[in-house]
C-alpha positions in Angstrom: 5.8 209.1 222.5 7.5 207.8 225.7 5.8 208.7 228.9 7.3 209.2 232.4 5.2 208.2 235.3 6.1 209.5 238.8 4.6 207.2 241.4 4.1 207.6 245.1 4.7 211.3 245.3 3.7 213.8 247.9 2.8 216.8 245.8 3.2 220.3 247.2 1.1 222.6 245.1 -1.4 225.5 245.3 -1.5 225.5 249.1 -1.8 221.8 249.9 0.1 218.6 250.1 -1.5 215.5 248.5 -0.5 211.9 247.6 -0.7 211.4 243.9 0.9 210.1 240.7 2.1 212.4 237.9 2.1 211.3 234.2 4.4 213.3 231.9 4.0 213.1 228.2 6.8 214.7 226.3 7.4 218.2 227.8 4.2 218.5 229.7 2.2 217.1 232.6 -0.6 215.0 231.1 -2.3 213.8 234.2 -2.2 214.1 238.0 -4.3 211.6 239.9 -4.4 209.4 243.0 -3.5 206.4 240.9 -2.4 206.3 237.3 -1.8 202.9 235.6 1.3 202.9 233.4 0.6 203.4 229.7 2.6 201.6 227.0 6.1 202.8 226.5 6.4 204.3 229.9 9.3 204.9 232.2 8.5 204.8 235.9 10.1 207.0 238.6 9.2 205.9 242.0 9.2 208.9 244.3 9.0 206.6 247.3 7.1 209.2 249.3 9.4 212.1 248.5 8.0 215.5 248.1 7.5 216.9 244.6 7.5 220.6 244.1 7.2 222.9 241.0 10.7 223.8 240.1 12.0 227.1 241.6 11.8 230.0 239.2 14.7 232.4 240.1 13.9 235.9 239.0 17.3 237.3 239.7 20.6 235.8 238.6 23.9 237.0 237.2 25.4 234.2 235.0 28.1 236.5 233.7 27.8 235.8 230.0 28.8 237.5 227.8 32.0 239.2 228.7 32.8 238.0 232.3 32.7 234.2 231.7 35.8 233.5 233.8 33.4 233.9 236.8 30.5 231.9 235.3 28.6 231.3 232.2 25.1 230.2 231.1 26.1 226.6 230.7 27.9 226.2 234.0 25.5 228.2 236.1 22.4 226.6 234.7 23.9 223.2 235.6 24.4 224.4 239.1 20.8 225.8 239.1 19.1 222.5 238.2 21.2 220.7 240.8 19.6 223.0 243.2 16.0 222.5 242.0 15.9 225.7 240.0 14.3 224.9 236.6 13.9 228.5 235.2 15.8 231.7 235.7 15.8 235.4 234.7 19.3 236.9 234.1 20.5 240.4 234.7 21.9 242.9 232.2 25.1 244.0 233.8 27.4 241.9 231.6 29.9 243.1 229.0 28.6 244.7 226.9 25.7 245.6 229.1 22.2 244.6 227.8 21.1 248.1 226.9 19.9 247.4 223.3 17.5 245.0 221.8 20.3 243.5 219.8 22.3 242.8 222.9 19.2 241.3 224.5 18.5 238.9 221.6 22.2 238.0 221.5 21.9 236.6 225.1 18.8 234.6 224.1 20.8 233.1 221.2 23.6 232.0 223.7 21.0 230.4 226.0 19.3 228.7 223.1 22.6 226.8 222.6 23.8 226.3 226.2 21.1 226.5 228.9 20.0 223.4 230.8 17.3 225.4 232.6 14.6 227.6 231.1 15.5 231.3 230.7 14.6 234.9 230.1 16.7 238.1 230.3 16.1 241.6 231.5 16.5 244.7 229.4 18.9 247.0 231.1 18.5 250.7 231.6 20.8 253.7 231.8 20.5 257.5 231.9 20.3 257.6 228.1 18.7 254.5 226.6 15.0 255.3 227.1 14.2 255.2 223.4 15.6 251.7 223.2 13.5 250.6 226.2 10.4 252.0 224.4 11.1 249.7 221.5 10.9 246.6 223.7 7.9 244.4 223.2 6.2 243.7 226.5 6.6 240.0 226.1 10.2 240.0 224.7 12.0 240.2 228.0 11.1 239.3 231.6 11.4 243.0 232.6 13.4 246.2 232.7 16.1 246.4 235.3 16.9 249.7 236.9 20.0 250.1 239.1 18.9 252.9 241.4 22.3 252.7 243.2 25.9 251.9 242.5 26.3 249.4 239.7 28.6 248.0 237.1 29.5 250.0 234.0 27.1 252.4 232.4 24.0 251.1 234.3 23.6 253.5 237.2 20.4 255.5 236.6 20.8 258.5 238.9 19.2 261.2 236.7 15.7 261.9 238.0 14.4 262.7 234.5 15.7 259.5 233.2 14.1 257.6 236.1 10.8 259.2 235.5 11.0 258.4 231.8 11.7 254.7 232.5 8.9 254.5 235.1 6.5 256.2 232.7 7.4 254.4 229.5 8.6 250.9 230.3 6.5 248.4 228.4 7.3 245.6 230.9 7.6 245.3 234.6 10.3 247.5 236.1 12.5 245.8 238.7 14.8 247.8 240.8 18.0 247.6 242.8 17.5 250.2 245.5 20.4 251.9 247.2 21.1 255.6 247.2 24.6 256.3 245.8 25.2 259.7 247.5 24.5 258.2 250.9 26.8 255.3 250.2 29.6 257.6 249.0 29.3 259.8 252.1 29.5 256.6 254.3 32.6 255.4 252.3 34.3 258.7 252.8 33.7 258.6 256.6 35.1 255.1 257.0 38.0 255.8 254.6 39.0 258.7 256.8 39.3 256.4 259.7 40.6 253.2 258.1 42.0 254.2 254.7 41.4 251.4 252.2 41.6 248.7 254.9 38.0 249.1 256.1 36.9 245.9 258.0 34.2 244.1 256.0 32.0 244.1 259.2 31.2 247.7 258.3 29.8 246.8 254.9 26.2 247.1 256.2 27.0 250.5 257.7 28.4 251.7 254.4 25.7 250.2 252.2 23.4 251.4 255.0 19.7 251.0 255.8 19.3 254.8 255.2 20.7 254.3 251.6 18.3 251.4 251.1 15.2 253.2 252.5 15.8 256.4 250.6 16.1 254.6 247.3 13.2 252.2 247.9 11.0 255.1 248.9 11.8 256.9 245.6 11.0 253.8 243.6 7.6 253.3 245.3 6.8 257.0 244.9 7.6 256.9 241.1 5.6 253.8 240.6 2.6 255.3 242.3 3.0 258.5 240.3 3.1 256.8 236.9 1.1 253.6 237.6 4.2 251.5 236.9 4.2 247.8 237.5 7.2 247.7 240.0 9.0 244.8 241.6 11.6 245.8 244.2 14.4 243.3 244.4 16.4 241.9 247.4 15.0 244.0 250.2 17.2 243.9 253.3 15.9 246.0 256.1 12.9 246.1 258.5 12.6 249.8 257.8 11.7 249.4 254.2 8.9 246.9 254.9 6.6 249.8 255.8 6.5 250.8 252.1 4.8 247.6 251.0 1.4 246.1 251.6 0.5 242.6 252.8 -1.8 240.3 250.9 -2.0 237.9 247.9 0.1 238.8 244.9 -2.9 238.9 242.6 -3.7 242.5 241.8 -0.7 244.1 243.4 0.9 246.9 241.4 4.1 247.0 243.6 5.6 243.7 244.8 8.6 242.8 246.9 11.4 240.2 246.9 13.8 238.8 249.5 16.8 236.7 248.7 17.9 233.5 250.3 21.2 234.8 251.7 19.4 237.7 253.4 17.0 235.2 255.0 19.8 232.9 256.1 22.8 235.0 257.2 23.1 238.1 259.4 25.7 240.7 260.0 27.1 238.5 262.8 28.4 236.1 260.0 30.9 238.7 258.6 33.1 237.7 261.6 33.6 234.2 260.2 32.8 234.5 256.5 34.1 238.0 255.7 34.1 238.8 252.0 32.4 235.6 251.1 29.1 237.2 252.1 29.9 240.7 250.9 27.0 241.6 248.6 25.0 244.6 247.6 22.6 245.4 249.2 24.5 244.2 252.3 23.4 241.5 254.7 22.1 243.4 257.6 21.4 242.7 261.3 19.8 239.7 262.9 16.7 241.8 263.7 16.4 242.7 260.0 16.7 239.0 259.1 13.9 238.1 261.6 11.7 240.9 260.2 12.2 239.6 256.6 11.3 236.0 257.7 8.1 237.3 259.3 7.3 239.4 256.2 7.5 236.3 254.0 4.9 234.6 256.2 2.7 237.7 256.3 2.7 238.1 252.5 4.4 241.4 252.6 7.4 239.8 250.7 5.9 238.2 247.6 8.9 236.4 246.0 12.1 234.7 247.1 15.1 234.6 244.7 18.9 234.3 244.8 20.7 237.2 243.2 23.3 234.5 242.3 26.5 236.5 241.5 29.7 234.5 241.3 33.2 235.9 241.6 36.4 233.9 241.7 37.8 232.8 245.0 41.0 234.8 244.3 38.9 238.0 243.8 37.1 237.4 247.1 40.5 237.2 248.9 41.3 240.8 247.9 43.4 242.7 250.4 41.2 245.8 250.7 37.5 246.5 251.3 37.2 248.4 248.0 38.8 245.7 245.8 36.9 242.7 247.1 33.8 242.4 244.8 30.3 242.1 246.1 28.2 239.0 245.3 28.1 235.3 246.1 27.1 232.1 244.3 23.8 230.7 245.4 21.6 228.8 242.9 22.8 225.3 243.8 22.0 225.8 247.5 19.1 228.2 247.5 16.3 225.7 247.9 18.1 223.6 250.5 18.7 226.8 252.5 15.0 227.6 252.4 14.2 224.0 253.5 16.3 224.7 256.6 13.6 227.3 257.5 11.1 224.5 257.1 13.0 222.2 259.5 13.2 225.1 261.9 9.4 225.5 261.9 9.5 229.0 260.2 8.2 228.2 256.7 5.8 225.5 255.5 6.6 223.7 252.3 3.5 225.3 250.8 4.9 228.7 251.6 8.2 228.0 250.0 6.5 226.8 246.8 4.3 229.9 246.8 7.2 232.3 247.1 9.6 230.5 244.7 7.3 229.2 242.0 3.6 230.2 242.1 4.1 233.9 242.8 6.9 234.3 240.3 4.7 232.8 237.6 1.9 235.1 238.6 4.0 238.3 238.9 5.7 237.9 235.5 2.7 236.3 233.8 4.8 233.2 232.8 3.0 230.9 230.4 2.4 227.3 231.7 5.1 227.2 234.4 5.3 227.6 238.1 2.5 225.1 239.0 2.0 221.3 238.9 -1.0 221.4 236.6 -2.2 219.2 233.8 -1.1 220.9 230.5 1.8 222.8 232.2 5.4 222.1 231.4 6.9 219.4 233.5 9.4 221.5 235.5 9.6 219.9 238.9 11.9 218.8 241.7 11.9 215.9 244.0 13.3 216.7 247.5 14.3 214.3 250.2 13.6 215.9 253.5 15.4 213.2 255.4 18.7 212.9 253.5 21.3 215.4 254.7 23.7 217.0 252.2 27.0 218.6 253.1 28.5 221.2 250.8 32.1 220.5 249.8 34.4 221.7 247.1 33.9 218.3 245.4 30.2 218.7 244.9 30.0 222.4 244.1 29.1 223.0 240.4 29.6 226.8 240.2 32.4 227.7 237.8 33.9 229.8 240.6 34.2 226.6 242.6 33.3 227.9 246.1 30.2 228.5 248.2 29.5 230.5 251.4 27.8 227.3 252.6 30.9 225.2 252.3 31.1 222.6 255.2 27.4 223.3 256.1 25.2 220.3 256.4 21.7 220.9 255.0 19.1 218.6 256.4 17.4 218.1 253.0 18.8 217.3 249.6 17.7 217.6 246.0 16.9 214.1 244.7 15.8 214.7 241.1 15.1 217.7 238.8 13.1 217.7 235.6 13.1 220.4 233.0 10.5 220.2 230.3 9.9 216.6 231.1 13.5 215.5 231.0 15.5 214.3 234.0 18.4 216.7 234.2 19.7 216.0 237.7 19.5 212.8 239.8 21.4 211.1 242.5 23.9 213.9 242.8 24.8 214.0 239.1 23.8 216.0 236.0 21.9 213.5 233.9 21.3 215.6 230.7 24.5 217.1 229.2 22.7 218.7 226.3 20.3 221.7 226.1 16.9 221.1 227.8 15.9 224.7 228.7 13.5 226.8 226.7 12.9 230.5 226.4 10.1 231.4 228.8 7.0 232.9 227.2 4.7 235.5 228.9 1.0 236.4 228.6 0.8 240.0 229.5 
């Protein structure tokens, strides 16, 4: 078996940074040590003092397959992900048809088996009437059960309290929630429509998808989880108000955990003036004060995980004439880790903190087998980053199928040098290196 030896690396792992070599044998890390002599039949990758991190595990993406593949698909978006240092992802159920049955769930796994460059798992979806199907789910079959406790695509809004209680009581896997209260949003829409008609300026998006809508729904989710003892993970929190619902501390032993997304940590409502619909997303990007509160909550271990909520739409769709026809969501996986490294350069996050929130804690929360750490015996999912090589986002280097990014023309101060998935170099020197399938279905140990 051919070995790969990474020399002269600065390893960021488990709360410390150390100089070491990494020997990879096949799919897994065989040895980590201060000095490792090359074995026979060994390729050498000289890190040259670059930092080596466990690959980011993104627990929230929308890759649009099946049914909406003109926006993105598992092949194209997993390529963009590994170019951004994401080696594993968990994909959402609001596709066509929605993932509301075990058969639909396994059909998505079959697609990824044939097409994904990164490792993968998929969420089982929920609706007002598929509780019996959810109860059939094996706890290790999917990464979790997704509940849209707010406006969503298709038949996936769960707004019946009895259905919600059934899901929180019976779900065999972790419940993850999108928390926005639909009646509050609809009332806000009506108020703004009365003043502006359909031509509501996008700057009012955070007032329509308001902090009150978020807080009301998040409060309900936490109350239901406490009532039924549910393992709950609240996705993409956006307001300072909601932080009071959650506790600080290490993720180990937490029943209720919390996530923030990279765009809510990077942009603020001030950016609607220049980016407009490009940053329209649900839940909405809120105020600068909210963003600052989220950044503090990451460092205080109130926010446990950082993800993307990658949700591509075509450029043409984003140029829609009216507020109501412009879709919500933005493409992010290729630029998520570089955006987090900007917070490192700004003295807000340490590298150890970034690794904790994007790799270690995701593996711990979802009980992912043998991933999320740089450990002997674990899968060799890792990324080399160059903190001193700037990277400017242009249309020519964007890999999303939709072909655009809200970061276009932005110069990040760091760049992704090399990404390995299961021991294989899949991205290096600005190019996808492995055109075939290298990703694997993630396994869980619940």
